[in-house]
N, C-alpha and C positions, 0 to 999 in steps of 0.2 A: 596042646599049646593054647594059651589064652589069647584073647583078642589084642591085648596091649603088646604082648610079645610078637604076635603076628604082624602088627602094624610097624613095630620097631624093625623087624627083619626086612619088611618090604621097603621101609625108608632107607635102611643101610644098603640094600641092593640098588636102589635108585641112585644113591650117592656114588657108589662104585661105578655104575654105568656112566654117570655124568662126567666122571673124571677121566674116562677113556676117550681117545679120539676115534673118529669114524672116517672111513674112506669110502667114497661113492664114486664109481666109474661110470661115465656116460658113454655109451657106445651107439654108433649110428653107421648104417651101411654106406652112406655117401655124404659128401660135403653139402651143407645147407639143409640138413634134416632137422636141425634144432638142438643139437647137443649143447652148444654154448648158451643159447637162449634159455633152455631148461635149467641149466646149472645156475645161471644168474637169477632166474626166478626163485629157485630154491634158496640161494644166498640171501635174497631180499626178504623172503619169508622168515628165514632163521634170524636175520637181523631184527626184524619186527618183533620176534619172540625174545629179544634180549641176548641173543647168542653172538659172540664176537666173530665177525666174518671178515677175512682179508683175501682179496683177489691177488693171486700170485702172478699170473700171466694170462692175458686174453687177447685173441685176435678177432676183431670185429668184422674184418673183411669189408669195411665200409657200410655195414648194415646199420641203418639209423635206429631201428628198434633195439638192437643189441647194445648200441652205444647209450641209449636212454636207460637201459637196465643197469648200466655201470654207475650212473649218477647216484651219489649217496653211499656207495660202497667204498671202503678203504682199499686202495690198490698199492702194491709194492712197485717201486720203480725198477725197471730192468737194469741189470748191472753189466 
């Protein structure tokens, strides 16, 4: 396989991966270990990279740092 074909195949694989959604589950042993905080940090990083991020539901439990991370992220209104 020549270099041009190899680059084309690599590009096609990258496009296919980009079209698929990804699910990431954050697990923690107890409340307050940083699951929501880490998820919001990741959401902000993805948004900075140009990826569309929407917060479906978040419970801040009154934590100011968690509330700050929500600013600038699109969030769905609870129904």
